[in-house]
C-alpha positions as CSV (number, residue, x, y, z in Angstrom):
1,M,277.0,-136.3,111.2
2,P,278.7,-134.9,114.3
3,S,281.5,-136.9,115.8
4,R,280.2,-136.6,119.3
5,I,277.1,-135.5,121.1
6,S,277.8,-132.5,123.3
7,N,274.2,-131.7,124.2
8,I,270.6,-132.7,123.7
9,G,270.2,-130.2,120.9
10,E,272.9,-132.0,118.9
11,W,271.2,-135.3,119.7
12,N,267.8,-134.0,118.4
13,S,269.1,-132.2,115.3
14,G,272.0,-134.4,114.2
15,F,270.5,-137.9,114.2
16,G,267.5,-139.5,112.6
17,L,264.8,-141.3,114.6
18,E,265.9,-144.7,113.5
19,F,269.5,-144.1,114.7
20,K,268.3,-142.8,118.0
21,A,266.1,-145.9,118.5
22,A,269.0,-148.2,117.7
23,A,271.2,-146.4,120.1
24,V,268.7,-146.6,122.9
25,I,268.2,-150.3,122.3
26,A,272.0,-150.8,122.5
27,I,272.2,-149.1,125.8
28,L,269.2,-151.0,127.2
29,A,270.7,-154.3,126.0
30,V,273.6,-153.7,128.4
31,T,271.5,-152.7,131.4
32,M,268.2,-154.5,131.3
33,H,266.7,-157.9,131.0
34,K,266.1,-159.3,127.5
35,A,262.3,-159.2,127.9
36,T,262.4,-155.6,128.9
37,V,264.7,-154.8,126.0
38,L,262.2,-156.4,123.6
39,F,259.3,-154.4,125.1
40,F,261.2,-151.1,124.6
41,F,262.2,-152.2,121.1
42,L,258.6,-152.8,120.1
43,L,257.6,-149.5,121.7
44,L,260.3,-147.5,119.8
45,F,259.6,-149.4,116.6
46,S,255.9,-148.4,116.8
47,A,256.9,-144.8,117.4
48,C,259.2,-144.8,114.4
49,A,256.4,-146.3,112.2
50,L,253.9,-143.8,113.4
51,A,256.2,-140.9,112.7
52,Q,256.8,-142.2,109.2
53,Q,253.1,-142.8,108.6
54,H,252.2,-139.2,109.7
55,P,255.3,-137.1,108.9
56,R,253.4,-133.7,109.1
57,D,252.1,-134.1,112.6
58,K,254.6,-131.8,114.2
59,E,253.4,-128.9,111.9
60,I,249.8,-129.2,113.1
61,H,248.8,-127.9,116.6
62,D,245.1,-128.6,117.0
63,A,243.4,-131.9,117.2
64,D,240.6,-131.2,114.7
65,T,243.1,-130.2,111.9
66,L,245.3,-133.2,112.8
67,A,242.4,-135.6,112.4
68,W,241.4,-133.9,109.1
69,W,244.9,-134.3,107.8
70,H,245.2,-137.9,108.8
71,T,242.0,-138.6,106.8
72,T,243.5,-136.6,103.9
73,E,246.7,-138.8,104.1
74,A,244.5,-142.0,104.1
75,L,242.6,-140.8,101.0
76,S,245.6,-139.6,99.0
77,G,248.5,-141.8,100.0
78,D,250.2,-143.9,97.3
79,D,248.1,-146.9,98.3
80,M,245.0,-145.1,97.1
81,E,246.6,-144.8,93.6
82,G,245.1,-141.5,92.8
83,R,241.4,-142.7,93.0
84,D,240.9,-142.7,89.2
85,T,237.2,-143.0,88.2
86,G,236.3,-146.6,87.6
87,S,239.4,-148.1,89.1
88,A,239.7,-150.6,92.0
89,A,241.5,-147.9,93.9
90,Y,238.5,-145.5,93.6
91,Q,236.2,-148.3,94.8
92,R,238.5,-148.7,97.9
93,A,238.3,-145.0,98.5
94,A,234.5,-145.0,98.2
95,E,234.3,-147.9,100.7
96,Y,236.6,-146.0,103.1
97,V,234.4,-142.9,102.9
98,A,231.2,-144.8,103.3
99,G,232.6,-146.5,106.4
100,R,233.6,-143.2,107.9
101,F,230.2,-141.8,107.2
102,R,228.6,-144.8,108.9
103,V,230.8,-144.5,112.0
104,A,230.0,-140.7,112.1
105,G,226.3,-141.7,112.5
106,L,225.2,-140.6,109.0
107,Q,222.3,-142.4,107.3
108,P,222.7,-144.0,103.9
109,A,221.4,-141.8,101.1
110,G,222.3,-143.8,98.0
111,D,220.5,-146.5,96.0
112,R,218.4,-149.1,97.8
113,G,219.3,-148.1,101.3
114,T,223.1,-148.1,100.7
115,Y,225.7,-145.3,100.8
116,Y,226.3,-145.7,97.0
117,Q,224.7,-144.4,93.9
118,S,226.1,-146.3,90.9
119,V,227.0,-144.2,87.9
120,G,227.4,-145.9,84.6
121,M,230.2,-144.5,82.3
122,H,231.6,-145.1,78.9
123,E,235.3,-144.4,78.3
124,V,237.2,-143.8,75.1
125,V,241.0,-143.8,75.3
126,A,243.7,-142.8,72.8
127,G,246.7,-144.9,73.8
128,D,250.1,-146.2,72.8
129,G,250.6,-146.1,69.1
130,T,248.8,-142.8,68.6
131,S,250.9,-140.5,66.4
132,F,250.8,-137.0,64.9
133,T,253.0,-135.9,62.0
134,V,253.2,-132.6,60.1
135,V,254.1,-133.5,56.5
136,R,255.4,-130.4,54.7
137,T,254.9,-129.7,50.9
138,G,258.6,-130.2,50.3
139,G,258.5,-133.6,52.0
140,S,260.1,-132.9,55.3
141,K,258.3,-134.1,58.4
142,L,257.7,-132.8,61.9
143,P,256.7,-135.6,64.3
144,L,254.8,-134.3,67.4
145,E,255.2,-136.2,70.6
146,F,251.9,-137.5,72.0
147,L,250.9,-136.2,75.4
148,Q,254.1,-134.1,75.6
149,Q,253.5,-131.7,72.6
150,I,250.1,-132.6,71.3
151,T,247.0,-134.4,72.7
152,I,243.6,-135.4,71.4
153,T,240.1,-135.6,72.8
154,P,239.0,-139.2,71.9
155,A,235.5,-139.8,70.6
156,A,233.8,-143.1,69.8
157,N,233.0,-141.9,66.3
158,M,236.2,-140.1,65.3
159,P,238.3,-141.3,62.4
160,V,241.3,-143.4,63.6
161,E,243.4,-142.4,60.6
162,A,243.4,-139.1,58.7
163,E,245.6,-137.0,56.5
164,A,244.4,-133.5,55.6
165,P,245.7,-130.1,54.6
166,L,246.3,-127.6,57.4
167,T,244.7,-124.1,57.5
168,F,245.1,-121.4,60.2
169,R,241.8,-119.6,61.0
170,G,242.6,-117.2,63.8
171,Y,240.2,-117.8,66.8
172,C,238.0,-120.0,64.6
173,S,234.9,-117.9,65.0
174,K,232.1,-118.7,62.6
175,D,233.0,-116.0,60.1
176,A,236.5,-117.3,59.8
177,M,235.5,-120.9,58.9
178,E,234.7,-120.7,55.2
179,E,236.2,-123.3,52.7
180,I,237.5,-125.6,55.4
181,A,235.8,-128.8,54.2
182,G,238.3,-131.7,54.2
183,K,240.9,-129.7,56.2
184,I,242.4,-129.6,59.7
185,V,241.8,-126.2,61.1
186,V,244.4,-124.6,63.4
187,C,243.0,-122.1,66.0
188,F,244.4,-119.8,68.7
189,D,242.9,-120.9,72.0
190,S,241.9,-117.6,73.6
191,H,240.2,-117.8,77.0
192,S,239.1,-114.1,76.9
193,K,235.5,-113.2,77.3
194,G,233.7,-113.1,74.0
195,M,236.1,-115.4,72.2
196,P,234.9,-118.8,70.9
197,T,235.0,-121.6,73.5
198,S,236.4,-125.0,72.7
199,A,232.9,-126.3,72.1
200,E,232.1,-123.4,69.8
201,R,235.2,-123.9,67.8
202,A,234.4,-127.6,67.4
203,A,230.8,-126.7,66.3
204,N,232.1,-124.2,63.8
205,A,234.5,-126.8,62.4
206,R,231.8,-129.4,62.1
207,A,229.5,-127.0,60.4
208,G,232.2,-126.4,57.7
209,D,232.9,-130.2,57.3
210,A,236.4,-129.9,58.6
211,V,238.3,-133.1,59.4
212,G,239.7,-131.8,62.6
213,V,240.6,-128.8,64.7
214,V,243.9,-128.0,66.5
215,A,243.8,-125.5,69.4
216,V,247.1,-123.8,70.0
217,D,247.8,-122.9,73.6
218,D,247.8,-119.2,74.6
219,P,251.2,-118.8,76.3
220,Y,250.1,-115.4,77.6
221,F,247.2,-116.8,79.7
222,T,249.2,-116.6,82.9
223,M,246.2,-116.9,85.2
224,E,246.3,-120.6,84.6
225,P,249.2,-121.7,82.3
226,P,248.6,-124.6,79.9
227,R,249.9,-127.8,81.5
228,W,252.2,-130.3,79.9
229,P,252.6,-133.2,79.8
230,V,249.0,-134.3,79.7
231,A,248.2,-137.2,82.1
232,Y,246.4,-139.1,79.4
233,A,244.0,-138.8,76.5
234,R,240.7,-140.1,77.7
235,T,237.1,-139.1,77.3
236,V,234.6,-140.3,79.8
237,A,230.8,-139.7,79.5
238,L,227.7,-141.0,81.2
239,D,226.8,-144.3,79.7
240,S,223.4,-143.0,78.8
241,T,225.0,-140.3,76.6
242,E,224.7,-140.8,72.8
243,R,228.1,-142.1,71.7
244,S,228.0,-141.0,68.1
245,A,226.5,-137.6,68.4
246,G,227.6,-135.0,65.9
247,K,229.8,-135.3,62.8
248,P,233.1,-137.1,63.3
249,L,235.9,-134.6,64.2
250,L,239.4,-134.9,65.4
251,V,239.8,-132.4,68.3
252,M,243.4,-131.7,69.2
253,R,245.5,-129.4,71.4
254,L,249.0,-128.2,70.6
255,R,251.8,-126.8,72.8
256,S,252.4,-123.2,71.7
257,D,256.1,-123.6,71.0
258,L,255.3,-126.1,68.2
259,L,253.3,-123.6,66.2
260,A,256.5,-122.3,64.4
261,G,257.3,-125.8,63.1
262,M,253.7,-126.4,62.1
263,I,253.4,-123.3,59.9
264,E,257.0,-123.4,58.5
265,G,257.1,-122.2,54.9
266,S,254.0,-120.1,55.2
267,G,256.0,-116.8,55.6
268,K,254.2,-116.1,58.9
269,D,255.8,-115.4,62.2
270,A,254.6,-117.8,64.9
271,A,255.8,-115.6,67.8
272,A,253.9,-112.6,66.4
273,I,250.7,-114.6,66.0
274,L,250.9,-115.8,69.6
275,A,251.6,-112.3,70.9
276,A,248.7,-110.9,68.9
277,G,246.4,-113.6,70.1
278,G,247.5,-113.0,73.7
279,R,246.5,-109.3,73.2
280,R,243.2,-110.4,71.5
281,E,244.1,-108.6,68.3
282,K,242.6,-109.6,65.0
283,L,244.4,-112.6,63.5
284,A,244.8,-113.1,59.8
285,T,243.8,-116.4,58.3
286,F,246.1,-118.3,55.9
287,E,246.8,-121.7,54.4
288,I,249.7,-123.7,55.8
289,P,251.9,-125.5,53.2
290,A,251.6,-128.9,55.0
291,K,249.3,-131.7,55.8
292,M,248.8,-133.4,59.1
293,R,248.8,-137.1,59.4
294,V,247.0,-138.6,62.4
295,R,246.8,-142.2,63.6
296,V,244.9,-143.0,66.8
297,Q,244.9,-146.2,68.7
298,V,241.5,-146.3,70.4
299,T,240.1,-148.5,73.1
300,Q,236.7,-148.3,74.8
301,R,235.1,-149.8,77.9
302,V,232.0,-149.4,80.0
303,Y,232.0,-149.4,83.8
304,S,230.3,-148.0,86.8
305,S,231.7,-145.8,89.6
306,P,229.7,-144.8,92.7
307,N,228.8,-141.5,94.2
308,V,229.0,-141.8,98.0
309,L,225.9,-140.2,99.6
310,A,224.9,-139.9,103.3
311,M,222.4,-137.9,105.3
312,L,222.1,-136.3,108.7
313,P,218.4,-135.7,109.4
314,G,217.4,-132.2,110.6
315,S,216.0,-131.5,114.0
316,D,213.2,-129.1,113.1
317,A,209.8,-130.7,112.2
318,Q,209.0,-128.0,109.7
319,L,212.4,-127.8,108.0
320,K,214.0,-131.2,108.2
321,D,212.5,-132.2,104.8
322,Q,214.8,-129.5,103.2
323,F,218.4,-130.5,102.4
324,V,221.6,-128.5,102.5
325,V,224.0,-130.3,100.1
326,I,227.7,-130.3,101.1
327,A,229.9,-131.8,98.4
328,A,233.4,-132.6,97.3
329,H,234.7,-134.9,94.6
330,L,236.3,-138.2,95.5
331,D,237.9,-139.0,92.2
332,G,241.4,-138.0,91.0
333,Y,243.6,-138.7,88.0
334,G,245.2,-142.0,89.0
335,Y,248.2,-143.0,87.0
336,G,249.3,-140.9,84.0
337,T,252.3,-139.6,82.1
338,P,255.3,-139.4,84.4
339,V,256.6,-136.0,85.5
340,A,260.1,-136.1,86.9
341,G,259.8,-139.8,87.1
342,D,256.6,-139.9,89.1
343,N,253.4,-141.2,87.3
344,L,251.0,-141.2,90.3
345,Y,248.7,-138.2,90.4
346,N,247.7,-138.4,94.1
347,G,245.2,-135.5,94.1
348,T,245.8,-134.5,97.7
349,L,244.4,-130.9,97.7
350,D,242.3,-131.7,94.6
351,D,240.2,-133.0,96.2
352,A,241.0,-135.6,98.8
353,A,241.4,-133.0,101.5
354,Y,237.9,-131.8,101.1
355,V,236.3,-135.1,101.1
356,A,238.2,-135.5,104.3
357,L,236.5,-132.2,105.5
358,L,233.1,-133.7,104.9
359,I,234.0,-136.6,107.1
360,Q,235.5,-134.3,109.7
361,F,232.4,-132.1,109.8
362,A,230.2,-135.2,110.3
363,E,232.4,-136.5,113.1
364,D,232.5,-133.1,114.8
365,L,228.7,-132.9,114.8
366,K,228.5,-136.4,116.3
367,R,231.1,-135.6,119.0
368,D,229.3,-132.4,120.0
369,H,225.9,-134.0,119.9
370,R,224.7,-131.4,117.4
371,T,222.3,-131.4,114.5
372,L,221.0,-128.6,112.2
373,K,217.4,-127.7,111.8
374,R,217.5,-128.8,108.1
375,S,218.9,-132.1,107.0
376,V,222.4,-132.2,105.5
377,L,223.2,-134.3,102.4
378,F,226.9,-135.3,102.3
379,C,228.0,-136.0,98.7
380,A,231.4,-137.4,97.6
381,F,230.9,-137.3,93.9
382,T,232.6,-139.4,91.3
383,G,233.9,-138.4,87.8
384,E,234.3,-134.7,88.5
385,E,237.7,-134.7,86.8
386,K,236.1,-136.3,83.8
387,G,233.4,-133.6,83.3
388,L,231.2,-133.3,86.5
389,L,229.8,-136.8,85.7
390,G,228.8,-137.9,89.2
391,S,227.0,-134.6,90.1
392,N,225.4,-134.5,86.7
393,Y,224.0,-138.0,87.2
394,F,222.9,-137.1,90.7
395,V,220.8,-134.1,89.6
396,D,219.2,-136.2,86.9
397,H,218.6,-139.1,89.4
398,P,218.4,-137.5,92.8
399,T,218.1,-139.9,95.7
400,V,216.1,-137.3,97.7
401,P,213.3,-135.1,96.2
402,A,215.0,-132.6,93.9
403,A,212.6,-129.8,95.0
404,K,213.9,-130.3,98.6
405,L,217.5,-129.5,97.7
406,M,217.7,-125.9,99.0
407,A,221.4,-125.0,98.9
408,D,224.8,-126.5,97.8
409,I,228.1,-125.6,99.5
410,N,230.8,-127.1,97.3
411,L,234.4,-127.9,98.3
412,D,236.9,-127.8,95.5
413,Q,239.5,-125.5,94.1
414,L,240.8,-124.9,97.6
415,R,244.5,-124.5,98.2
416,P,245.4,-123.6,101.9
417,L,248.9,-122.5,100.9
418,F,249.2,-119.2,102.8
419,P,247.4,-117.4,105.7
420,L,243.6,-117.0,105.1
421,K,242.8,-113.3,104.9
422,T,240.9,-113.2,101.6
423,L,238.5,-115.8,100.2
424,T,237.0,-115.8,96.7
425,C,233.4,-116.9,96.7
426,I,232.3,-118.6,93.5
427,G,228.7,-117.6,92.9
428,L,228.9,-114.8,95.5
429,S,226.4,-112.5,93.6
430,E,224.1,-115.1,92.3
431,S,222.0,-115.8,95.4
432,S,221.4,-114.8,99.0
433,L,223.9,-117.5,100.0
434,G,226.5,-114.7,99.2
435,E,225.1,-112.6,102.1
436,T,225.5,-115.6,104.5
437,V,229.1,-116.1,103.3
438,Q,229.8,-112.4,103.8
439,R,228.4,-112.4,107.4
440,V,230.4,-115.4,108.4
441,G,233.6,-114.0,106.8
442,Q,233.2,-110.7,108.5
443,A,232.9,-112.3,111.9
444,M,236.1,-114.3,111.2
445,N,238.0,-111.4,109.8
446,I,238.1,-112.9,106.3
447,R,237.5,-110.6,103.4
448,I,235.1,-112.1,100.9
449,Q,235.5,-111.2,97.2
450,P,233.8,-112.2,93.9
451,D,235.8,-114.1,91.4
452,P,238.5,-111.7,90.1
453,E,239.3,-114.0,87.1
454,P,236.0,-115.0,85.4
455,E,238.0,-115.9,82.3
456,R,239.0,-119.1,84.0
457,R,235.3,-120.1,84.2
458,L,235.7,-121.6,87.6
459,I,232.0,-121.5,88.2
460,Q,231.5,-124.0,85.4
461,R,234.4,-126.3,86.4
462,S,233.2,-127.9,89.6
463,D,230.1,-129.8,90.9
464,N,228.4,-126.6,92.1
465,Y,227.6,-126.0,88.4
466,S,225.4,-129.1,88.2
467,M,223.4,-128.0,91.1
468,M,223.0,-124.4,89.8
469,Q,221.8,-125.7,86.5
470,I,218.7,-127.3,88.2
471,G,218.0,-124.2,90.2
472,V,219.8,-125.0,93.5
473,P,221.7,-121.9,94.8
474,A,225.3,-122.8,95.3
475,V,228.7,-121.4,96.3
476,G,232.3,-122.5,96.2
477,F,235.6,-121.1,97.5
478,V,239.1,-120.2,96.4
479,F,241.9,-118.9,98.7
480,G,242.4,-115.3,97.6
481,Y,245.2,-112.8,97.6
482,Q,246.2,-109.2,96.7
483,P,247.4,-108.8,93.2
484,G,251.2,-108.7,93.1
485,S,251.6,-110.1,96.6
486,P,253.8,-113.0,97.6
487,E,250.6,-115.0,98.1
488,E,249.8,-114.6,94.5
489,G,253.2,-116.0,93.5
490,I,252.6,-119.0,95.7
491,Y,249.2,-119.6,94.2
492,R,250.4,-119.2,90.6
493,H,253.3,-121.5,91.3
494,W,251.0,-124.2,92.6
495,Y,248.8,-124.1,89.5
496,A,251.9,-124.2,87.2
497,E,253.7,-127.0,89.0
498,R,251.1,-129.1,91.1
499,Y,247.6,-128.7,89.7
500,H,246.6,-132.0,88.0
501,S,250.2,-133.3,88.4
502,P,252.0,-135.9,90.6
503,A,253.2,-133.0,92.7
504,D,249.8,-132.6,94.4
505,D,250.7,-135.1,97.1
506,I,250.9,-135.4,100.8
507,D,254.5,-134.1,100.9
508,Q,253.7,-130.7,99.4
509,P,253.9,-127.5,101.6
510,W,250.7,-126.1,103.0
511,D,249.6,-123.8,105.8
512,P,247.9,-125.7,108.8
513,P,246.5,-122.5,110.4
514,A,245.0,-121.4,107.1
515,A,243.5,-124.9,106.6
516,A,242.1,-124.9,110.2
517,K,240.6,-121.4,109.7
518,F,238.9,-122.4,106.4
519,N,237.6,-125.6,108.0
520,E,236.0,-123.6,110.8
521,F,234.6,-121.1,108.3
522,F,233.0,-123.9,106.3
523,A,231.4,-125.4,109.3
524,K,229.9,-122.0,110.3
525,V,228.5,-121.4,106.8
526,V,226.9,-124.8,106.7
527,E,225.4,-124.2,110.2
528,A,224.1,-120.8,109.2
529,V,222.4,-122.0,106.1
530,G,221.1,-125.1,107.8
531,N,219.6,-123.2,110.7
532,A,218.3,-120.1,108.8
533,D,214.6,-119.2,108.9
534,E,214.3,-119.0,105.1
535,R,215.9,-121.0,102.3
536,P,218.3,-119.2,100.0
537,K,216.9,-117.3,96.9
538,W,218.4,-116.3,93.6
539,N,219.3,-112.7,93.2
540,A,217.6,-110.6,90.6
541,G,219.6,-110.8,87.4
542,S,221.3,-114.1,88.2
543,Q,222.0,-116.2,85.2
544,F,220.6,-119.2,87.1
545,A,217.4,-117.6,88.4
546,H,215.2,-119.5,85.9
547,A,217.1,-122.7,86.0
548,G,215.3,-126.0,86.8
549,A,211.9,-126.2,88.2
550,R,212.3,-123.9,91.2
């Protein structure tokens, strides 16, 4: 701290707001009446509290973005506890969103004239006391740290104790899964097109009567590096789902640097296997001279968690019975495994900020006394992080006629981290919505591109997929970049360090002008779709063209 204040610049840069307030109070105490001092003290205290409550305000220079960010802070501050599905904090968040929808003049679109659609869920958790140990033929053991080095997908019907021989079966394609009965199968987890998915690996393991399957991370999948630690090991499904479907199977995932210890004594080179897998080369199968001992502490519970649904009726007598769906997911991860001492996964950009954008859009329409020709259905879905549960439930139990859902514009996977010059459109080539997106982007000097990384399967990982599966044309968006650019580095770093981690919080860096530009783009897309003469159509050759009943 400077020893003296020589000018206003030093005053502003050298001292904190609390110190300045105290200094002013001291000066006033000498020169003013006590009541006047008290008034100024309360005024300055309020200013300090406001500055602490909204520390990013000085970075934001337009009122609309400022209001949007304040809502984001309200939804993802620590007091909202990460909005985990089924938690009291999620319910508080749902009530907050419903209240804001109500104030914005939206009508209830949930169950029985409310803003809520209750979604029943069943949860299976592998908790404290769960352990994994590799027991080698010579008797030595390799304990694996739960949630840090290995995790498991809990299931209601899985064995809670098992010990079985280990065998390595490459990518675990069907032709590599002979003579695996009674064994735990180790697989390389490739994300490349044409390779078995996690569901296909599990199906192949069940068909061969395996005890379990261990997917080893691909360390060369740099598009979206494997994340450790894992927040928790929980499986949540709709309560209507059959809980004991399929043969019992232990489904596990292993950090790649542990493969060497697991296959020790086999004469195989773990680094060479990982490198070959990363290049999609043929992988030899072999037996591992060890068993794996698994003990799982399982708890189960049933609960409900609401979607928050609201409607703005359209203004056109012929079109108002059609609905443009705009959606984001309200749920986050809640509390989980600590990272750098922080165990609260706030979920600010994923996806509180875009539930906030639904609210902001509704409030802007009310402020400007505007409606669209078609009705707009505002959906804040639950359970997205647990497997698109809220949106899956909604499409099976729509609160408006399903045939009247004519388009879905989904808000997820958005990271306003750098200037918005390029926008990836998920589902760009699937329907005529892509043409609308292109027109709006061109008018705003935003280059629209198709998904350059289909291996990540982003189209299947958000709530737009539920809509597309019943035949509703849908799009989603990702901030894009040029390969090798600084923007790519920023994007990759965010996914490596902040995605599904406690670091996705209100203190992280972001780009206010980029956020403002996207928010404007979103509003223009919704208005273009809502006011168009014709409803969107699937393009010829779309994988969703024959989905649902449309």
